[in-house]
N, C-alpha and C positions, 0 to 999 in steps of 0.2 A: 420409419422411426416415429414414435409417438410424439405428441405435443410436449409431454413432460420430458421426454428424453432430449428433445431439442432445447427446451428451456434450461435443463440442468447442464447440458453441454455448453450453452451460451453463457450461463452464469459462472460456470467454472472457468471458461476461457477469459471472461471479463475479470474475474478475481485474480487469475494468474497474471494477466496484463497489468493490473493495478499493483500487484506485488512486485513485479519486475520494475515498474516505475518507482516504487518505493525504494527498492535496492539502489537504483541509480541516484535518487535524491539523497539517500544515506551516504553513498560514496562521495557525492559532491560535498556534503556536510563534513564528512570525515577529513577531507582535504582542508577545508576551512578551519576545522578544529585543530588539526595538526599545525597549521600556520599560526593560529592563535596561541597554541601551547608553546611553540618555539619563540613567540614574541613575549611570552610570559603573561598573557591575558586570556586565559581560557574562557572566562565569563563573556568576553566579547563575542565569541563564536555563537553564543545563544541569542545574540541580537541580530545575527546575520539573516539575510533572505534565504540562504541555503537551509538554515535550521527551520525556518517557518515553512519552507517548501517541503522539507522532509516530514514535519509534523502533519501537514495537510495530506501528504501522500500516505502516511500511516493511517490517517482517518479514512481516506478513500479506500484503502485496502480492507480495513475493518468493515466498512459499509458493504463493499463488494462481497466479502465472505459471509457477511450477515444475510445478504440477498441470496447467496448460494444456499445457505441454511434454510431459509424460508422456502425456496423452491424444492429443496431436498425433502423438507417436511410435508410438502404437498403431493408427494408421490402417490399416485392412485393405487388403491388396494386392488389386487388381482383376485 
């Protein structure tokens, strides 16, 4: 396997892992949001650690897919 192939495989795996972590963080936030909605204070959910963790996870996912794109663009020409 070429160096580029190894790099793109690693970048894709890392991005998929970050995306899975993002989904988990979103699920945790969804539970907080549902509780806040039931309590009549949806805005309170946006102040929760779960919301901030979800936003951080989204940022990490975007960064990982950005890295994948950079690696993809560096594919050697045959």
